[in-house]
C-alpha positions as CSV (number, residue, x, y, z in Angstrom):
1,X,55.4,-133.9,99.4
2,X,58.8,-134.9,98.1
3,X,62.0,-133.1,99.4
4,X,63.9,-131.3,96.5
5,X,67.4,-132.1,95.8
6,X,68.5,-128.6,97.2
7,X,69.2,-128.0,100.9
8,X,67.8,-125.2,102.6
9,X,69.8,-122.9,104.8
10,X,68.2,-122.2,108.1
11,X,70.8,-119.5,108.8
12,X,68.8,-116.2,109.8
13,X,70.6,-113.0,108.9
14,X,70.6,-110.5,111.5
15,X,71.0,-106.7,111.0
16,X,73.1,-104.9,113.4
17,X,71.1,-102.9,115.8
18,X,72.6,-99.4,114.8
19,X,75.5,-98.7,112.3
20,X,78.8,-98.4,113.9
21,X,79.5,-95.0,111.9
22,X,76.9,-93.2,113.8
23,X,78.0,-92.3,117.2
24,X,75.9,-90.3,119.9
25,X,77.1,-87.5,122.0
26,X,76.8,-87.9,125.9
27,X,73.5,-86.2,127.0
28,X,75.0,-84.8,130.1
29,X,75.3,-81.0,129.5
30,X,79.1,-80.0,128.6
31,X,80.3,-83.4,127.9
32,X,82.0,-84.4,124.7
33,X,82.4,-88.1,125.3
34,X,80.5,-90.9,123.3
35,X,77.2,-91.8,124.7
36,X,77.4,-95.4,124.9
37,X,75.2,-96.5,127.8
38,X,71.3,-95.8,128.0
39,X,69.4,-94.9,130.9
40,X,65.5,-94.3,131.3
41,X,64.4,-90.7,131.0
42,X,61.4,-91.4,133.7
43,X,59.5,-94.0,135.6
44,X,56.3,-93.5,133.3
45,X,58.2,-94.1,130.0
46,X,60.9,-96.4,130.6
47,X,61.4,-97.2,126.8
48,X,62.7,-93.6,126.2
49,X,66.6,-93.2,127.1
50,X,69.1,-90.8,127.7
51,X,72.4,-92.0,126.4
52,X,75.5,-91.2,128.6
53,X,79.3,-91.9,128.9
54,X,80.5,-94.5,131.4
55,X,81.3,-91.8,134.1
56,X,77.8,-89.9,133.7
57,X,75.7,-93.1,133.7
58,X,77.2,-94.3,136.8
59,X,76.2,-91.0,138.4
60,X,72.8,-90.9,136.8
61,X,72.2,-94.4,138.1
62,X,73.3,-93.8,141.8
63,X,71.0,-91.0,142.0
64,X,68.2,-92.6,140.3
65,X,65.0,-93.2,142.3
66,X,62.0,-95.2,140.7
67,X,59.9,-94.5,143.7
68,X,60.6,-91.0,144.0
69,X,57.2,-88.8,144.2
70,X,54.9,-91.5,145.2
71,X,53.3,-92.2,148.5
72,X,53.8,-95.2,150.6
73,X,50.6,-96.9,149.5
74,X,51.6,-96.3,145.8
75,X,55.0,-97.8,146.5
76,X,53.4,-100.7,148.2
77,X,50.8,-101.2,145.2
78,X,53.7,-100.9,142.9
79,X,55.8,-103.7,144.6
80,X,52.8,-105.9,144.5
81,X,52.2,-105.4,140.9
82,X,55.5,-106.0,139.9
83,X,55.9,-109.2,141.5
84,X,53.5,-110.5,138.9
85,X,54.6,-108.6,136.0
86,X,51.6,-106.4,136.4
87,X,49.2,-108.9,135.8
88,X,46.0,-109.8,137.9
89,X,46.2,-112.5,140.8
90,X,43.9,-114.0,143.0
91,X,44.0,-116.5,145.6
92,X,44.4,-120.1,144.7
93,X,41.1,-121.7,143.9
94,X,38.8,-118.7,144.4
95,X,38.3,-117.4,140.8
96,X,36.8,-120.3,138.9
97,X,34.5,-118.0,136.9
98,X,31.1,-119.5,136.2
99,X,32.1,-123.1,136.0
100,X,30.6,-125.2,138.6
101,X,32.3,-128.6,139.3
102,X,30.7,-131.6,140.7
103,X,32.6,-134.6,141.4
104,X,29.6,-136.6,142.3
105,X,27.1,-138.9,140.2
106,X,24.0,-137.6,139.3
107,X,21.7,-140.5,140.7
108,X,17.9,-139.5,140.8
109,X,16.9,-143.2,141.3
110,X,19.3,-143.8,144.2
111,X,21.2,-146.6,142.7
112,X,24.5,-145.7,144.3
113,X,23.2,-144.4,147.6
114,X,23.8,-147.6,149.6
115,X,27.3,-147.7,148.3
116,X,27.9,-144.1,149.3
117,X,26.7,-144.7,152.6
118,X,28.8,-147.6,153.2
119,X,32.0,-145.8,151.7
120,X,31.0,-142.8,154.2
121,X,31.0,-145.4,156.9
122,X,34.4,-147.0,155.9
123,X,36.1,-143.6,156.0
124,X,35.2,-142.7,159.5
125,X,37.1,-144.4,162.3
126,X,36.6,-144.7,165.8
127,X,38.2,-142.2,167.8
128,X,41.3,-143.6,169.9
129,X,41.1,-143.7,173.8
130,X,43.3,-140.6,173.9
131,X,41.0,-138.5,171.6
132,X,38.0,-139.6,173.8
133,X,39.9,-138.9,176.9
134,X,40.8,-135.5,175.4
135,X,37.0,-134.7,174.9
136,X,36.2,-135.7,178.4
137,X,38.8,-133.4,179.7
138,X,37.8,-130.6,177.1
139,X,41.3,-130.2,176.0
140,X,42.6,-129.7,172.4
141,X,45.9,-130.8,171.1
142,X,48.6,-130.5,171.5
143,X,48.6,-131.1,175.2
144,X,51.6,-131.0,177.7
145,X,51.8,-132.9,181.0
146,X,51.6,-129.4,182.9
147,X,48.4,-128.4,181.1
148,X,46.8,-132.0,181.7
149,X,47.7,-131.7,185.5
150,X,46.2,-128.1,185.6
151,X,43.0,-129.1,183.6
152,X,42.4,-132.3,185.8
153,X,42.9,-130.2,189.2
154,X,40.2,-127.7,188.0
155,X,37.9,-130.4,187.1
156,X,38.3,-132.6,190.3
157,X,37.5,-129.5,192.2
158,X,34.4,-128.9,190.3
159,X,32.9,-132.4,190.1
160,X,34.3,-134.0,193.4
161,X,31.3,-135.8,195.0
162,X,32.2,-133.9,198.4
163,X,32.0,-130.6,196.7
164,X,28.4,-131.5,195.3
165,X,26.8,-133.0,198.3
166,X,27.0,-136.8,197.0
167,X,25.4,-136.1,193.7
168,X,25.4,-139.1,191.5
169,X,25.9,-137.4,188.4
170,X,28.9,-135.4,189.8
171,X,30.4,-138.7,190.9
172,X,30.0,-140.4,187.7
173,X,31.6,-137.4,185.9
174,X,34.4,-137.4,188.4
175,X,34.9,-141.1,187.6
176,X,35.3,-140.4,184.0
177,X,37.5,-137.5,184.5
178,X,39.9,-139.7,186.3
179,X,40.1,-142.5,183.8
180,X,40.4,-139.8,181.1
181,X,43.3,-138.4,183.2
182,X,45.0,-141.7,183.6
183,X,44.9,-142.5,180.0
184,X,46.5,-139.2,178.7
185,X,49.0,-139.1,181.5
186,X,50.1,-142.7,180.5
187,X,50.2,-141.8,176.9
188,X,52.3,-138.6,177.5
189,X,54.6,-140.2,179.9
190,X,55.1,-143.3,178.0
């Protein structure tokens, strides 16, 4: 399609919202001023307005209470729906509809099974000495020196060979606890 020799005008003609000749009287009883400012009539219909002069719209706005007559539960519900413009919301990732996503490959012949096992092994790393020591002492991070010493004292009393009549299992457990305590104490004070 070829452009014609005439230029198109992209200007849009806007009509004035209201004719300037028509003026409204203030809706406040007994007021003779011009009603230039609008105010909503009620919470239920915010598109119907009163028209007031400046003094009366100020008075109306200072007395306006959108939540008047609502229970605290209704107010809370209104605030929650207003924050999302009265649109439904749900926690992220919880509403995917009937779609089910599978990020794995359908492999009925087991062609990729060996690679998947190797990749899973590569992703797992051996625990650090500190992690092993925390397992032995039955601690969870974060650990402080004070908590470490308290737990060590408790376990030593429980597993000391003298407290267990020379039991070999208790002696081995006591040695493991002492090694774990030394490792964690060194890492915390270093």
